[in-house]
N, CA, C and O atoms as CSV, one atom per row, in Angstrom:
chain,resi,resn,atom,element,x,y,z
A,1,MET,N,N,-4.130,7.702,-4.299
A,1,MET,CA,C,-3.870,6.367,-3.833
A,1,MET,C,C,-5.146,5.814,-3.238
A,1,MET,O,O,-5.862,6.493,-2.502
A,2,LYS,N,N,-5.409,4.574,-3.572
A,2,LYS,CA,C,-6.625,3.952,-3.066
A,2,LYS,C,C,-6.301,2.532,-2.618
A,2,LYS,O,O,-5.656,1.775,-3.344
A,3,VAL,N,N,-6.754,2.178,-1.416
A,3,VAL,CA,C,-6.636,0.802,-0.936
A,3,VAL,C,C,-7.805,0.031,-1.529
A,3,VAL,O,O,-8.963,0.360,-1.273
A,4,THR,N,N,-7.506,-0.998,-2.323
A,4,THR,CA,C,-8.559,-1.779,-2.966
A,4,THR,C,C,-8.766,-3.134,-2.309
A,4,THR,O,O,-9.718,-3.845,-2.632
A,5,GLY,N,N,-7.877,-3.495,-1.386
A,5,GLY,CA,C,-8.002,-4.763,-0.669
A,5,GLY,C,C,-7.106,-4.766,0.548
A,5,GLY,O,O,-6.056,-4.123,0.558
A,6,CYS,N,N,-7.521,-5.495,1.580
A,6,CYS,CA,C,-6.761,-5.548,2.825
A,6,CYS,C,C,-7.016,-6.913,3.446
A,6,CYS,O,O,-8.153,-7.234,3.792
A,7,SER,N,N,-5.962,-7.722,3.590
A,7,SER,CA,C,-6.175,-9.082,4.081
A,7,SER,C,C,-4.919,-9.634,4.746
A,7,SER,O,O,-3.832,-9.067,4.644
A,8,VAL,N,N,-5.107,-10.751,5.426
A,8,VAL,CA,C,-3.999,-11.493,6.025
A,8,VAL,C,C,-3.828,-12.774,5.226
A,8,VAL,O,O,-4.791,-13.519,5.042
A,9,ASP,N,N,-2.616,-13.042,4.748
A,9,ASP,CA,C,-2.340,-14.256,3.984
A,9,ASP,C,C,-2.511,-15.474,4.881
A,9,ASP,O,O,-1.922,-15.543,5.960
A,10,GLY,N,N,-3.310,-16.426,4.440
A,10,GLY,CA,C,-3.585,-17.625,5.230
A,10,GLY,C,C,-2.368,-18.499,5.467
A,10,GLY,O,O,-2.291,-19.179,6.490
A,11,ALA,N,N,-1.417,-18.495,4.549
A,11,ALA,CA,C,-0.235,-19.351,4.676
A,11,ALA,C,C,0.847,-18.723,5.559
A,11,ALA,O,O,1.430,-19.402,6.404
A,12,THR,N,N,1.114,-17.420,5.362
A,12,THR,CA,C,2.208,-16.770,6.095
A,12,THR,C,C,1.742,-16.017,7.335
A,12,THR,O,O,2.520,-15.810,8.266
A,13,GLY,N,N,0.473,-15.605,7.351
A,13,GLY,CA,C,-0.030,-14.777,8.444
A,13,GLY,C,C,0.360,-13.316,8.304
A,13,GLY,O,O,0.133,-12.525,9.219
A,14,TRP,N,N,0.947,-12.947,7.165
A,14,TRP,CA,C,1.384,-11.570,6.942
A,14,TRP,C,C,0.251,-10.740,6.347
A,14,TRP,O,O,-0.506,-11.235,5.512
A,15,PRO,N,N,0.129,-9.483,6.769
A,15,PRO,CA,C,-0.885,-8.603,6.190
A,15,PRO,C,C,-0.425,-8.043,4.844
A,15,PRO,O,O,0.771,-7.909,4.584
A,16,ALA,N,N,-1.402,-7.722,3.999
A,16,ALA,CA,C,-1.095,-7.127,2.701
A,16,ALA,C,C,-2.207,-6.169,2.306
A,16,ALA,O,O,-3.386,-6.415,2.561
A,17,ALA,N,N,-1.807,-5.077,1.680
A,17,ALA,CA,C,-2.760,-4.101,1.162
A,17,ALA,C,C,-2.607,-4.029,-0.349
A,17,ALA,O,O,-1.507,-3.814,-0.859
A,18,LYS,N,N,-3.697,-4.206,-1.052
A,18,LYS,CA,C,-3.696,-4.023,-2.501
A,18,LYS,C,C,-4.021,-2.555,-2.764
A,18,LYS,O,O,-4.947,-1.998,-2.173
A,19,LEU,N,N,-3.252,-1.939,-3.655
A,19,LEU,CA,C,-3.364,-0.506,-3.910
A,19,LEU,C,C,-3.589,-0.218,-5.382
A,19,LEU,O,O,-3.158,-0.974,-6.253
A,20,LEU,N,N,-4.266,0.877,-5.644
A,20,LEU,CA,C,-4.349,1.438,-6.985
A,20,LEU,C,C,-3.652,2.793,-6.910
A,20,LEU,O,O,-4.128,3.716,-6.248
A,21,ILE,N,N,-2.521,2.896,-7.597
A,21,ILE,CA,C,-1.720,4.119,-7.598
A,21,ILE,C,C,-1.972,4.830,-8.921
A,21,ILE,O,O,-1.729,4.267,-9.989
A,22,THR,N,N,-2.460,6.067,-8.852
A,22,THR,CA,C,-2.797,6.825,-10.054
A,22,THR,C,C,-1.980,8.106,-10.108
A,22,THR,O,O,-1.931,8.867,-9.142
A,23,ASN,N,N,-1.344,8.335,-11.241
A,23,ASN,CA,C,-0.596,9.570,-11.459
A,23,ASN,C,C,-1.540,10.589,-12.090
A,23,ASN,O,O,-1.847,10.510,-13.279
A,24,ARG,N,N,-1.989,11.534,-11.295
A,24,ARG,CA,C,-2.913,12.558,-11.781
A,24,ARG,C,C,-2.180,13.813,-12.277
A,24,ARG,O,O,-2.811,14.805,-12.644
A,25,ALA,N,N,-0.874,13.757,-12.282
A,25,ALA,CA,C,-0.071,14.894,-12.747
A,25,ALA,C,C,-0.040,14.926,-14.276
A,25,ALA,O,O,-0.512,14.008,-14.948
A,26,GLU,N,N,0.523,15.997,-14.794
A,26,GLU,CA,C,0.609,16.162,-16.246
A,26,GLU,C,C,1.932,15.689,-16.817
A,26,GLU,O,O,2.222,15.904,-17.994
A,27,ARG,N,N,2.745,15.034,-15.967
A,27,ARG,CA,C,4.001,14.456,-16.452
A,27,ARG,C,C,4.311,13.188,-15.663
A,27,ARG,O,O,3.644,12.880,-14.675
A,28,GLN,N,N,5.313,12.468,-16.104
A,28,GLN,CA,C,5.692,11.185,-15.495
A,28,GLN,C,C,6.245,11.367,-14.084
A,28,GLN,O,O,7.042,12.269,-13.826
A,29,PHE,N,N,5.807,10.488,-13.171
A,29,PHE,CA,C,6.339,10.447,-11.809
A,29,PHE,C,C,6.437,9.005,-11.342
A,29,PHE,O,O,5.770,8.116,-11.872
A,30,SER,N,N,7.281,8.789,-10.342
A,30,SER,CA,C,7.357,7.516,-9.624
A,30,SER,C,C,6.778,7.741,-8.232
A,30,SER,O,O,6.788,8.859,-7.715
A,31,TYR,N,N,6.268,6.658,-7.628
A,31,TYR,CA,C,5.586,6.768,-6.340
A,31,TYR,C,C,6.073,5.710,-5.366
A,31,TYR,O,O,6.355,4.573,-5.744
A,32,MET,N,N,6.165,6.112,-4.089
A,32,MET,CA,C,6.404,5.173,-3.001
A,32,MET,C,C,5.289,5.413,-1.976
A,32,MET,O,O,5.100,6.532,-1.497
A,33,VAL,N,N,4.556,4.340,-1.648
A,33,VAL,CA,C,3.392,4.443,-0.769
A,33,VAL,C,C,3.627,3.586,0.472
A,33,VAL,O,O,3.945,2.402,0.365
A,34,THR,N,N,3.469,4.190,1.651
A,34,THR,CA,C,3.591,3.471,2.920
A,34,THR,C,C,2.195,3.223,3.474
A,34,THR,O,O,1.349,4.117,3.495
A,35,VAL,N,N,1.976,1.997,3.921
A,35,VAL,CA,C,0.682,1.583,4.477
A,35,VAL,C,C,0.909,1.065,5.888
A,35,VAL,O,O,1.901,0.384,6.147
A,36,GLU,N,N,-0.009,1.384,6.809
A,36,GLU,CA,C,0.053,0.780,8.138
A,36,GLU,C,C,-1.068,-0.237,8.259
A,36,GLU,O,O,-2.152,-0.066,7.701
A,37,PHE,N,N,-0.784,-1.299,9.002
A,37,PHE,CA,C,-1.748,-2.359,9.263
A,37,PHE,C,C,-2.179,-2.238,10.718
A,37,PHE,O,O,-1.340,-2.186,11.617
A,38,VAL,N,N,-3.485,-2.192,10.947
A,38,VAL,CA,C,-4.046,-1.961,12.273
A,38,VAL,C,C,-4.992,-3.106,12.616
A,38,VAL,O,O,-5.794,-3.523,11.780
A,39,ASP,N,N,-4.899,-3.620,13.854
A,39,ASP,CA,C,-5.791,-4.715,14.255
A,39,ASP,C,C,-7.152,-4.171,14.689
A,39,ASP,O,O,-7.378,-2.961,14.676
A,40,ALA,N,N,-8.050,-5.069,15.072
A,40,ALA,CA,C,-9.424,-4.703,15.406
A,40,ALA,C,C,-9.512,-3.738,16.586
A,40,ALA,O,O,-10.477,-2.981,16.692
A,41,SER,N,N,-8.519,-3.755,17.469
A,41,SER,CA,C,-8.540,-2.857,18.631
A,41,SER,C,C,-7.948,-1.486,18.312
A,41,SER,O,O,-7.942,-0.596,19.162
A,42,GLY,N,N,-7.447,-1.317,17.076
A,42,GLY,CA,C,-6.854,-0.047,16.676
A,42,GLY,C,C,-5.359,0.035,16.880
A,42,GLY,O,O,-4.755,1.084,16.657
A,43,THR,N,N,-4.748,-1.074,17.306
A,43,THR,CA,C,-3.307,-1.107,17.541
A,43,THR,C,C,-2.559,-1.341,16.235
A,43,THR,O,O,-2.892,-2.243,15.467
A,44,ARG,N,N,-1.551,-0.523,15.995
A,44,ARG,CA,C,-0.724,-0.686,14.794
A,44,ARG,C,C,0.120,-1.939,14.949
A,44,ARG,O,O,0.824,-2.107,15.944
A,45,ILE,N,N,0.043,-2.825,13.947
A,45,ILE,CA,C,0.785,-4.084,14.017
A,45,ILE,C,C,1.941,-4.141,13.029
A,45,ILE,O,O,2.730,-5.085,13.051
A,46,GLY,N,N,2.048,-3.143,12.166
A,46,GLY,CA,C,3.155,-3.130,11.224
A,46,GLY,C,C,2.904,-2.189,10.066
A,46,GLY,O,O,1.868,-1.528,9.985
A,47,THR,N,N,3.889,-2.146,9.162
A,47,THR,CA,C,3.790,-1.307,7.973
A,47,THR,C,C,4.267,-2.086,6.753
A,47,THR,O,O,4.921,-3.122,6.871
A,48,GLY,N,N,3.930,-1.573,5.606
A,48,GLY,CA,C,4.398,-2.126,4.341
A,48,GLY,C,C,4.593,-0.995,3.348
A,48,GLY,O,O,4.048,0.095,3.524
A,49,VAL,N,N,5.367,-1.252,2.310
A,49,VAL,CA,C,5.662,-0.235,1.301
A,49,VAL,C,C,5.443,-0.824,-0.082
A,49,VAL,O,O,5.765,-1.984,-0.340
A,50,ALA,N,N,4.889,-0.001,-0.970
A,50,ALA,CA,C,4.750,-0.371,-2.379
A,50,ALA,C,C,5.341,0.753,-3.218
A,50,ALA,O,O,5.262,1.922,-2.839
A,51,ALA,N,N,5.924,0.408,-4.342
A,51,ALA,CA,C,6.511,1.418,-5.226
A,51,ALA,C,C,6.119,1.131,-6.669
A,51,ALA,O,O,6.008,-0.022,-7.086
A,52,GLU,N,N,5.916,2.192,-7.410
A,52,GLU,CA,C,5.684,2.104,-8.854
A,52,GLU,C,C,6.559,3.156,-9.511
A,52,GLU,O,O,6.524,4.328,-9.136
A,53,ASN,N,N,7.338,2.736,-10.488
A,53,ASN,CA,C,8.264,3.634,-11.160
A,53,ASN,C,C,7.736,4.095,-12.504
A,53,ASN,O,O,7.124,3.334,-13.254
A,54,LYS,N,N,7.990,5.364,-12.784
A,54,LYS,CA,C,7.756,5.963,-14.097
A,54,LYS,C,C,6.325,5.789,-14.601
A,54,LYS,O,O,6.108,5.302,-15.711
A,55,LEU,N,N,5.350,6.189,-13.780
A,55,LEU,CA,C,3.962,6.192,-14.243
A,55,LEU,C,C,3.759,7.412,-15.136
A,55,LEU,O,O,4.051,8.538,-14.732
A,56,ALA,N,N,3.265,7.191,-16.330
A,56,ALA,CA,C,3.002,8.287,-17.255
A,56,ALA,C,C,1.838,9.135,-16.743
A,56,ALA,O,O,1.070,8.691,-15.890
A,57,ALA,N,N,1.712,10.336,-17.256
A,57,ALA,CA,C,0.603,11.212,-16.877
A,57,ALA,C,C,-0.720,10.486,-17.100
A,57,ALA,O,O,-0.971,9.959,-18.184
A,58,GLY,N,N,-1.561,10.463,-16.072
A,58,GLY,CA,C,-2.866,9.811,-16.168
A,58,GLY,C,C,-2.847,8.301,-16.026
A,58,GLY,O,O,-3.910,7.680,-15.996
A,59,GLN,N,N,-1.689,7.697,-15.939
A,59,GLN,CA,C,-1.584,6.239,-15.855
A,59,GLN,C,C,-1.831,5.757,-14.427
A,59,GLN,O,O,-1.510,6.446,-13.459
A,60,ALA,N,N,-2.410,4.557,-14.316
A,60,ALA,CA,C,-2.639,3.918,-13.017
A,60,ALA,C,C,-1.965,2.554,-13.011
A,60,ALA,O,O,-1.787,1.928,-14.056
A,61,ALA,N,N,-1.592,2.103,-11.819
A,61,ALA,CA,C,-0.966,0.786,-11.669
A,61,ALA,C,C,-1.443,0.156,-10.370
A,61,ALA,O,O,-1.726,0.852,-9.395
A,62,ARG,N,N,-1.526,-1.160,-10.369
A,62,ARG,CA,C,-1.881,-1.900,-9.156
A,62,ARG,C,C,-0.587,-2.365,-8.491
A,62,ARG,O,O,0.360,-2.778,-9.160
A,63,ALA,N,N,-0.567,-2.291,-7.163
A,63,ALA,CA,C,0.618,-2.686,-6.404
A,63,ALA,C,C,0.171,-3.295,-5.083
A,63,ALA,O,O,-0.981,-3.147,-4.677
A,64,THR,N,N,1.096,-3.982,-4.418
A,64,THR,CA,C,0.810,-4.577,-3.114
A,64,THR,C,C,1.854,-4.122,-2.109
A,64,THR,O,O,3.056,-4.210,-2.356
A,65,ALA,N,N,1.372,-3.633,-0.965
A,65,ALA,CA,C,2.243,-3.306,0.168
A,65,ALA,C,C,2.157,-4.483,1.130
A,65,ALA,O,O,1.090,-4.776,1.670
A,66,GLN,N,N,3.277,-5.150,1.339
A,66,GLN,CA,C,3.323,-6.378,2.139
A,66,GLN,C,C,3.912,-6.094,3.509
A,66,GLN,O,O,4.959,-5.455,3.615
A,67,GLY,N,N,3.251,-6.561,4.554
A,67,GLY,CA,C,3.803,-6.501,5.901
A,67,GLY,C,C,4.546,-7.791,6.196
A,67,GLY,O,O,4.303,-8.810,5.549
A,68,PHE,N,N,5.448,-7.760,7.166
A,68,PHE,CA,C,6.235,-8.948,7.488
A,68,PHE,C,C,6.162,-9.310,8.965
A,68,PHE,O,O,7.055,-9.974,9.493
A,69,VAL,N,N,5.097,-8.872,9.629
A,69,VAL,CA,C,4.836,-9.222,11.021
A,69,VAL,C,C,3.527,-9.995,11.046
A,69,VAL,O,O,2.553,-9.579,10.420
A,70,LYS,N,N,3.492,-11.098,11.751
A,70,LYS,CA,C,2.283,-11.932,11.794
A,70,LYS,C,C,1.091,-11.131,12.296
A,70,LYS,O,O,1.206,-10.326,13.221
A,71,ALA,N,N,-0.047,-11.366,11.673
A,71,ALA,CA,C,-1.306,-10.732,12.056
A,71,ALA,C,C,-2.386,-11.801,12.046
A,71,ALA,O,O,-2.248,-12.833,11.389
A,72,SER,N,N,-3.445,-11.549,12.769
A,72,SER,CA,C,-4.567,-12.484,12.752
A,72,SER,C,C,-5.856,-11.700,12.906
A,72,SER,O,O,-5.859,-10.561,13.374
A,73,GLY,N,N,-6.940,-12.325,12.509
A,73,GLY,CA,C,-8.235,-11.666,12.617
A,73,GLY,C,C,-8.411,-10.575,11.585
A,73,GLY,O,O,-7.698,-10.510,10.584
A,74,LYS,N,N,-9.370,-9.730,11.855
A,74,LYS,CA,C,-9.694,-8.651,10.930
A,74,LYS,C,C,-8.705,-7.499,11.118
A,74,LYS,O,O,-8.413,-7.096,12.244
A,75,ILE,N,N,-8.196,-6.978,10.004
A,75,ILE,CA,C,-7.265,-5.851,10.051
A,75,ILE,C,C,-7.776,-4.727,9.160
A,75,ILE,O,O,-8.651,-4.926,8.317
A,76,LYS,N,N,-7.210,-3.546,9.366
A,76,LYS,CA,C,-7.463,-2.404,8.496
A,76,LYS,C,C,-6.131,-1.968,7.905
A,76,LYS,O,O,-5.085,-2.078,8.544
A,77,CYS,N,N,-6.187,-1.471,6.675
A,77,CYS,CA,C,-5.005,-0.975,5.979
A,77,CYS,C,C,-5.223,0.503,5.671
A,77,CYS,O,O,-6.238,0.885,5.089
A,78,ARG,N,N,-4.249,1.332,6.074
A,78,ARG,CA,C,-4.371,2.771,5.857
A,78,ARG,C,C,-3.098,3.312,5.232
A,78,ARG,O,O,-1.993,3.001,5.677
A,79,VAL,N,N,-3.264,4.130,4.189
A,79,VAL,CA,C,-2.121,4.816,3.589
A,79,VAL,C,C,-1.679,5.904,4.559
A,79,VAL,O,O,-2.485,6.738,4.971
A,80,THR,N,N,-0.395,5.895,4.927
A,80,THR,CA,C,0.123,6.891,5.867
A,80,THR,C,C,1.080,7.881,5.218
A,80,THR,O,O,1.318,8.959,5.764
A,81,ASP,N,N,1.632,7.527,4.057
A,81,ASP,CA,C,2.569,8.435,3.398
A,81,ASP,C,C,2.646,8.100,1.917
A,81,ASP,O,O,2.638,6.933,1.526
A,82,VAL,N,N,2.722,9.142,1.103
A,82,VAL,CA,C,2.927,8.982,-0.339
A,82,VAL,C,C,4.051,9.918,-0.744
A,82,VAL,O,O,4.000,11.119,-0.481
A,83,GLN,N,N,5.065,9.359,-1.384
A,83,GLN,CA,C,6.153,10.177,-1.911
A,83,GLN,C,C,6.133,10.082,-3.425
A,83,GLN,O,O,6.114,8.993,-3.998
A,84,ARG,N,N,6.137,11.244,-4.060
A,84,ARG,CA,C,6.135,11.314,-5.519
A,84,ARG,C,C,7.444,11.954,-5.942
A,84,ARG,O,O,7.847,12.983,-5.399
A,85,TYR,N,N,8.100,11.345,-6.906
A,85,TYR,CA,C,9.386,11.878,-7.342
A,85,TYR,C,C,9.599,11.567,-8.815
A,85,TYR,O,O,8.996,10.645,-9.364
A,86,SER,N,N,10.462,12.347,-9.443
A,86,SER,CA,C,10.786,12.088,-10.852
A,86,SER,C,C,12.163,11.452,-10.922
A,86,SER,O,O,13.058,11.793,-10.150
A,87,LEU,N,N,12.321,10.536,-11.845
A,87,LEU,CA,C,13.610,9.848,-12.011
A,87,LEU,C,C,14.380,10.449,-13.161
A,87,LEU,O,O,15.489,10.006,-13.460
């Protein structure tokens, strides 16, 4: 999992993390990724979740983890949990 972007939406004030989710396994899996949003002082201001279903072996997908708590200024986005499962 890689965070490829981290920003606050100018219209809503909500934080969002753009992710690249890659299935490095040798078979199909689905993924759920949890991201935390942290302000400049290091305080956690919220979380967001992104999911991608049925990624084939070696396949990558772009996803967005959206927060729903207002944020302002510069933020950081960190992956805190990844769950991989087969459907």
